[in-house]
C-alpha positions as MATLAB code, in Angstrom:
seq = 'MFEWLWGESKSATTTIILLILATILSVRGAYAEPMQLIVNGQARAFLLERPIVQGPRPTIIMLHGAGRRAADIAQDSGLAQLAPREGLVAVFPEGRGSRWNFFPPGKESAKDVQFFQQHGGLPDDAAFLKMLVGDLVRRGVSDSKRIYIAGLSLGGVMALRMACADAGMFAAIGLLISAMSEVAGTECQPAKPLPLLTVSGTADAALPYTGGQSIRGDSLWSVERLIGFFRRLNGCSAAAEHSVLSGPNPQRIEIERSTRCSGGPVVLYRIVGGGHDVPPGLNAGQVLFSGIPKLILTIGQGHVFGLGISVWLTLVLAVIMFFLLEHTPLGRRLYAIGGSERVAFLAGVPTGRLKIVAFAGAGLLVGIGAVFALGQTGAGNASFGPELLLPAYAAAFLSVTTYRPGYYNVPGIVVAIVLLAVGFNGLNLLGAPFWAQPIFNGAVLLIAVVTARAESRHIKT';
ca = [
      19.662  -11.763   14.096;
      16.985   -9.800   12.548;
      13.868  -11.570   14.141;
      13.214   -8.995   16.730;
      12.905   -6.200   14.244;
       9.330   -7.224   13.627;
       9.032   -8.096   17.317;
       8.371   -4.986   19.229;
       6.333   -3.172   16.634;
       6.747   -2.630   13.035;
       4.024   -0.220   13.146;
       5.998    0.994   16.415;
       9.379    0.151   15.877;
      10.376   -2.068   13.055;
      12.273    0.292   10.908;
      13.435    2.252   13.768;
      15.182   -0.505   15.521;
      16.473   -1.891   12.437;
      17.867    1.442   11.977;
      19.572    1.426   15.368;
      20.833   -2.235   15.208;
      22.495   -1.360   11.770;
      23.967    1.607   12.968;
      25.342   -0.188   16.076;
      26.903   -3.032   13.939;
      28.112   -0.608   11.394;
      27.457   -2.978    8.388;
      28.567   -1.239    5.234;
      28.495   -1.703    1.647;
      25.350   -1.145   -0.693;
      24.763    1.303   -3.332;
      21.515    3.396   -3.114;
      19.856    4.908   -6.228;
      20.230    8.731   -6.537;
      16.893   10.530   -7.138;
      15.557   14.029   -6.571;
      12.231   16.064   -6.365;
      11.562   19.502   -7.323;
      10.278   21.419   -4.248;
       9.401   25.016   -4.418;
      11.166   25.317   -7.654;
      14.467   23.748   -6.241;
      15.820   20.286   -6.734;
      16.153   18.244   -3.733;
      18.286   15.038   -3.488;
      17.710   11.479   -1.889;
      18.846    8.203   -2.126;
      16.541    5.183   -2.545;
      17.352    1.451   -2.234;
      14.325   -1.018   -2.628;
      13.981   -4.672   -2.050;
      13.679   -7.313   -4.843;
       9.929   -7.848   -4.006;
       7.724   -5.470   -5.944;
       4.763   -3.503   -5.081;
       4.195   -1.040   -1.800;
       6.592   -2.163    1.017;
       7.129   -0.784    4.497;
       9.713    2.108    4.278;
      12.424    3.785    6.434;
      13.163    7.218    5.922;
      16.214    8.006    7.496;
      17.719   11.334    8.112;
      21.370   12.221    8.593;
      22.856   14.390   11.348;
      24.635   17.671   10.876;
      27.572   17.817    8.721;
      26.991   14.375    7.238;
      25.308   13.333    3.843;
      22.746   10.950    2.889;
      25.617    8.656    1.428;
      27.181    8.670    4.772;
      24.159    7.483    6.642;
      23.363    4.851    3.993;
      26.888    3.637    4.017;
      27.665    3.992    7.761;
      24.360    2.443    9.094;
      24.053   -0.357    6.465;
      20.417    0.440    6.013;
      20.595    0.509    2.067;
      21.915   -3.223    2.593;
      20.082   -4.162    5.373;
      16.524   -2.911    4.742;
      16.094   -4.624    1.450;
      17.196   -7.731    2.771;
      14.234   -7.410    5.166;
      11.904   -6.653    2.426;
      11.899   -2.916    3.243;
      12.542    0.178    1.568;
      15.399    2.415    2.620;
      15.056    6.245    1.681;
      17.890    8.667    2.662;
      17.076   12.578    2.166;
      19.808   15.107    1.588;
      19.877   17.997    3.877;
      20.627   21.677    2.585;
      24.177   22.083    3.483;
      24.322   18.997    5.547;
      21.679   20.515    7.863;
      17.823   20.432    8.504;
      15.667   23.377    8.755;
      13.422   21.761   11.714;
      11.936   25.210   12.623;
       8.166   25.922   12.259;
       7.817   28.515    9.584;
       8.851   31.810   10.811;
      10.619   30.702   13.830;
      13.998   30.192   12.098;
      17.107   31.510   14.220;
      19.044   34.416   12.509;
      22.044   32.265   12.322;
      20.232   29.370   10.453;
      18.819   31.671    8.010;
      22.265   33.062    7.414;
      23.744   29.674    7.013;
      21.050   28.541    4.491;
      21.609   31.482    2.427;
      24.914   30.472    1.709;
      23.443   27.056    0.570;
      20.639   28.182   -1.726;
      18.045   29.809    0.503;
      16.064   28.876    3.506;
      14.736   25.191    2.593;
      11.331   24.056    3.565;
      12.340   20.574    4.722;
       9.074   19.621    6.055;
       7.602   20.384    2.477;
      10.302   18.340    1.074;
       9.834   15.389    3.316;
       5.904   15.563    2.863;
       6.439   15.535   -0.653;
       8.773   12.818   -0.533;
       6.045   10.560    1.171;
       3.598   11.481   -1.188;
       6.032   10.685   -4.179;
       6.777    7.238   -2.939;
       3.204    6.094   -2.335;
       2.043    7.541   -5.693;
       4.776    5.346   -7.395;
       3.672    2.197   -5.567;
       7.105    2.176   -3.734;
       5.837    2.656   -0.206;
       2.998    1.210    1.703;
       1.126    4.450    2.767;
       0.445    2.785    6.314;
       3.867    1.475    7.004;
       5.991    4.501    6.625;
       8.531    5.146    9.390;
      10.934    8.125   10.082;
      14.122    8.169   12.056;
      16.650   10.425   12.397;
      20.436   10.562   13.921;
      21.319   13.777   15.874;
      20.021   16.605   14.223;
      18.241   14.426   11.838;
      16.273   13.223   15.006;
      15.259   16.679   15.741;
      13.945   16.922   12.207;
      11.923   13.641   12.630;
      10.279   15.011   15.494;
       9.466   18.077   13.740;
       7.551   15.936   11.183;
       6.085   13.874   14.016;
       4.608   17.068   15.287;
       3.329   18.694   12.070;
       2.404   15.279    9.974;
       2.269   12.379   12.211;
      -0.544   11.094    9.880;
       1.855   10.176    7.378;
       4.026    7.922    9.682;
       3.550    4.801   11.389;
       6.454    5.250   13.967;
       9.420    7.478   14.854;
      12.967    6.370   15.932;
      15.596    8.538   17.404;
      19.347    8.155   17.717;
      21.179   10.330   20.199;
      18.564   13.241   19.540;
      16.129   15.495   21.191;
      13.173   17.507   20.831;
      13.766   21.382   20.250;
      11.866   23.877   22.328;
      10.750   25.822   19.437;
       9.160   22.693   17.688;
       7.912   21.241   20.976;
       5.956   24.413   22.024;
       3.671   23.892   18.932;
       3.822   20.137   18.886;
       0.335   18.585   18.567;
       0.423   15.369   16.678;
      -2.639   14.375   14.826;
      -2.653   10.937   16.181;
      -0.480    8.637   18.596;
       2.781    7.649   17.362;
       5.004    4.745   18.565;
       8.621    6.032   19.613;
      11.956    4.398   20.169;
      14.846    6.594   21.445;
      18.598    5.783   22.391;
      20.080    8.536   24.327;
      23.420    9.045   26.233;
      22.906   10.883   29.709;
      26.545   12.683   29.356;
      25.851   13.786   25.827;
      27.317   17.288   25.393;
      25.929   17.827   22.145;
      22.350   17.440   22.845;
      22.042   17.117   26.660;
      20.039   14.582   28.148;
      18.618   16.921   30.623;
      17.853   19.473   28.138;
      18.793   23.196   28.138;
      21.270   24.557   25.481;
      22.538   22.308   22.650;
      26.222   22.845   21.303;
      24.420   24.668   18.381;
      22.758   27.060   21.131;
      19.399   25.673   20.612;
      16.833   25.285   23.493;
      15.826   21.589   23.936;
      13.491   19.174   25.916;
      14.965   16.950   28.267;
      14.747   13.288   27.445;
      12.613   12.357   30.218;
      10.273   15.303   29.062;
      10.094   13.936   25.638;
       9.346   10.242   26.880;
       6.450   11.716   29.179;
       5.001   13.686   26.206;
       4.964   10.456   23.943;
       3.573    8.470   26.777;
       0.697   10.990   27.207;
       0.099   10.905   23.443;
       0.081    7.013   23.079;
      -2.053    6.575   26.299;
       0.389    4.608   28.329;
      -1.606    3.900   31.499;
       0.567    1.546   33.182;
       3.999    2.317   34.702;
       7.056    1.739   32.421;
       9.054   -1.654   32.619;
      12.347   -1.480   33.745;
      15.361   -3.638   32.906;
      19.288   -3.284   32.345;
      20.697   -4.542   29.081;
      23.061   -7.224   29.826;
      26.313   -8.067   27.878;
      29.634   -6.603   27.576;
      28.579   -2.958   27.119;
      31.038   -0.031   27.971;
      28.599    1.708   29.653;
      25.510    0.682   31.708;
      22.328    0.544   29.424;
      19.046    0.980   31.113;
      15.730    0.290   29.148;
      12.424    1.805   29.943;
       9.734    0.236   27.904;
       6.000    1.329   27.896;
       4.280   -1.347   26.128;
       0.428   -1.106   27.572;
      -0.304    1.984   25.473;
      -3.347    2.250   23.307;
      -1.451    4.128   20.509;
       1.724    2.062   20.613;
       4.991    1.630   22.637;
       7.158    4.048   24.198;
      10.918    2.651   24.495;
      13.983    4.389   25.861;
      17.480    2.892   25.726;
      19.228    5.210   28.310;
      23.078    4.905   28.215;
      24.464    5.830   31.482;
      27.304    8.045   30.999;
      27.023    7.880   27.189;
      28.109   10.734   24.942;
      26.746   11.675   21.320;
      27.197    8.444   20.021;
      26.023    4.652   20.452;
      28.162    2.489   22.202;
      29.347   -0.362   19.392;
      28.749   -2.934   22.125;
      24.905   -2.459   22.375;
      23.055   -5.516   20.941;
      19.266   -4.378   21.060;
      18.155   -7.237   19.252;
      18.507   -9.678   22.380;
      16.260   -7.351   24.384;
      13.615   -5.964   21.958;
      12.602   -9.619   20.646;
       9.362   -9.963   21.617;
       8.968  -13.716   21.085;
       6.839  -13.446   17.957;
       7.534  -17.047   16.185;
       9.332  -16.844   12.915;
       6.506  -18.690   11.162;
       3.977  -15.705   11.911;
       6.526  -13.647   10.378;
       6.959  -15.529    7.583;
       3.099  -15.994    7.050;
       2.742  -12.160    7.193;
       5.665  -11.090    5.114;
       6.683  -14.134    2.684;
       5.494  -14.480   -0.781;
       4.734  -17.402   -3.003;
       4.308  -17.020   -6.755;
       4.046  -13.407   -6.383;
       1.269  -13.151   -3.733;
       1.508  -12.870    0.062;
       1.415  -16.180    1.735;
      -1.435  -14.732    3.943;
      -3.213  -14.100    0.688;
      -2.846  -17.683   -0.091;
      -4.138  -18.854    3.224;
      -7.135  -16.306    3.094;
      -8.318  -18.020    0.093;
      -8.095  -21.360    1.525;
     -10.165  -20.117    4.315;
     -12.702  -18.695    1.994;
     -12.986  -22.177    0.101;
     -13.507  -23.850    3.385;
     -16.042  -21.189    4.399;
     -17.861  -21.529    1.059;
     -17.950  -25.227    1.360;
     -19.314  -25.023    4.993;
     -21.999  -22.325    4.171;
     -23.145  -23.752    0.870;
     -23.012  -27.328    1.048;
     -23.407  -28.792    4.712;
     -26.489  -28.755    6.909;
     -24.879  -26.496    9.205;
     -24.488  -23.799    6.562;
     -28.016  -24.175    5.379;
     -29.317  -23.909    9.151;
     -27.166  -20.607    9.555;
     -28.614  -19.292    6.530;
     -32.046  -19.966    7.828;
     -31.271  -18.307   11.324;
     -30.136  -15.305    9.338;
     -33.328  -15.248    7.272;
     -35.726  -15.542   10.062;
     -34.706  -16.894   13.390;
     -38.032  -17.354   14.699;
     -39.275  -19.481   11.666;
     -35.800  -21.402   11.944;
     -36.781  -22.168   15.606;
     -40.200  -23.353   14.770;
     -38.821  -25.509   12.058;
     -36.691  -27.366   14.731;
     -33.496  -25.710   14.223;
     -31.354  -25.155   17.659;
     -30.951  -21.471   17.185;
     -29.390  -20.475   20.458;
     -26.690  -23.268   20.110;
     -25.849  -22.393   16.620;
     -25.546  -18.720   17.171;
     -22.857  -19.525   19.832;
     -21.176  -21.582   17.088;
     -21.550  -18.765   14.665;
     -20.009  -16.092   16.859;
     -17.328  -18.432   18.135;
     -16.517  -19.136   14.411;
     -16.381  -15.487   13.664;
     -14.042  -15.023   16.508;
     -11.801  -17.567   15.388;
     -11.515  -15.983   11.944;
     -10.670  -12.581   13.495;
      -7.917  -14.213   15.624;
      -6.727  -15.803   12.377;
      -6.798  -12.454   10.801;
      -5.240  -11.107   13.829;
      -2.269  -13.470   13.420;
      -1.910  -12.387    9.633;
      -1.788   -8.658   10.742;
       0.648   -9.570   13.476;
       2.904  -11.221   10.988;
       2.551   -8.162    8.637;
       3.243   -5.321   11.024;
       5.538   -7.283   13.502;
       3.377   -6.273   16.619;
      -0.075   -5.915   18.075;
      -1.535   -2.494   18.045;
      -4.995   -1.579   19.478;
      -5.196    1.295   17.252;
      -4.886   -1.053   13.950;
      -8.448   -2.576   14.068;
     -10.866    0.242   13.764;
      -9.791    1.406   10.519;
     -10.561   -2.080    9.152;
     -14.079   -1.914   10.233;
     -15.638    0.098    7.451;
     -14.075   -1.781    4.792;
     -15.343   -5.037    6.459;
     -18.732   -3.916    6.543;
     -18.599   -2.539    2.894;
     -17.285   -5.909    1.737;
     -20.030   -7.875    3.259;
     -22.817   -5.608    1.971;
     -21.400   -5.747   -1.438;
     -21.355   -9.499   -1.271;
     -24.940   -9.305   -1.491;
     -25.027   -7.887   -5.085;
     -22.804  -10.780   -6.438;
     -22.725  -14.526   -6.975;
     -26.110  -15.226   -4.820;
     -27.840  -11.753   -5.134;
     -29.904  -11.072   -1.795;
     -27.729  -13.073    0.441;
     -24.345  -12.656    1.939;
     -21.890  -14.939    0.709;
     -18.167  -15.886    0.515;
     -17.381  -15.421   -3.374;
     -19.117  -12.050   -3.182;
     -17.037  -10.997   -0.368;
     -13.776  -12.128   -2.166;
     -14.963  -10.076   -5.147;
     -15.665   -6.988   -2.980;
     -12.301   -7.124   -1.225;
     -10.514   -7.209   -4.494;
     -12.653   -4.200   -5.648;
     -11.899   -2.299   -2.366;
      -8.246   -2.810   -2.877;
      -8.345   -1.512   -6.182;
      -9.813    1.508   -5.111;
      -7.201    1.925   -2.251;
      -4.297    1.460   -4.471;
      -5.926    3.978   -6.961;
      -6.151    6.523   -4.278;
      -2.294    5.696   -3.442;
      -1.247    6.245   -7.035;
      -3.381    9.526   -7.107;
      -1.478   10.739   -4.002;
      -4.696   11.385   -2.207;
      -4.220   12.621    1.531;
      -4.332   10.099    4.294;
      -7.973   11.211    5.342;
      -9.362   10.009    1.636;
      -9.368    6.603    2.608;
     -11.871    6.769    5.493;
     -13.979    8.748    3.134;
     -13.815    6.396    0.502;
     -14.686    3.630    2.949;
     -17.539    5.322    4.144;
     -18.919    6.118    0.505;
     -18.423    2.612   -0.436;
     -20.414    1.285    2.577;
     -23.274    3.648    1.977;
     -23.564    2.424   -1.661;
     -23.440   -1.084   -0.474;
     -25.969   -0.818    2.139;
     -28.366    1.003   -0.377;
     -27.794   -1.671   -2.882;
     -27.914   -4.597   -0.508;
     -31.436   -3.356    0.568;
     -32.628   -2.920   -2.850;
     -31.560   -6.245   -3.993;
     -32.974   -7.845   -1.037;
     -36.355   -6.212   -1.799;
     -36.291   -7.505   -5.473;
     -35.437  -10.937   -4.380;
     -38.659  -10.907   -2.152;
     -40.853   -9.610   -4.660;
];
């Protein structure tokens, strides 16, 4: 039932669609652990449900609607049970007075200020959610690169506020019968593209599909304007794909999917004639499953003896490459070409042909790595690769300083990757901001290059 959850885009919609399907099916039961944080001197509560698998995990932050509680959305959606089953962390923050302060600072309405004064004062919900994310990452509960935020009704309005103010913390956003407030949208400048999935009813009286005034009196964007905003943000160049969801649904459900986007997909479920709820007959799984084989998802997300299957397979590949490069004529010739292509050519080595073989082999390894990433994230994302470039370079240059000093080698790369991983986890545990990791990568790369050059000169002398 849940294969499709990892298909559209975990970096895009993994948790989001899980949330949608869970809400639709109304799976009940599961108990979430109550916890709290101190924000601006006041206690803020949230519920947390974790899978059995330890270590940083993909995380769903689900925001309840107005008049509801964290326990309600945890129970009614079934996420407290379904997310851990899929290896995810589910988090249910509690709004003050069962509402969310989605306004930018200083833009709160008088009626909301008055309401919150009756419930302990005007809350800074953006600071609460930001601190919550930092706490989850610091404690090793959540994977900082796979944190997803979603919301139902007013919770979705708050989720959009977070997307506008702190997009760097999230991998994707999901909305159920929600909208962008005009006051937040006017200042909305996300720091990066953010994949989006939203479900909206065209006859929603509480948060009108066409925008205008909400039932609370807030000014809203239309859903079409919201979709257009995210299409531009995510670099969706091609026209959206249109389809109709089949099945015994009480309303016609139109799907508008933009997948050719450099920053991740934008998907709209338009429920024609739908109100402020999700039709119980909606089975999004049949439509959103993108065809990623179960085997690939198992490779990316499965574990054996406490280590990911992809880690074991990477070690197997490392052993194969080590034998190939260190104990075969092909490997010795490749090392010779790397040392001096001209000398190797004069010695009779077919340099041109072997360079093609080397690049083809490198492409094969990159493809295998992409399959691993596909299994881990649930979808391909054009923005995923560049952030791996600096760590890859750093690992390659660091390998020159270990095992075979002065030469790039497989064991040295394995050791370097472990060292880099320890550094990344240390940053997460310290609660470092998201921009600290690229700086760390750059610093390590610089040190690695300088060390590699010094080692090479030492070997030559």
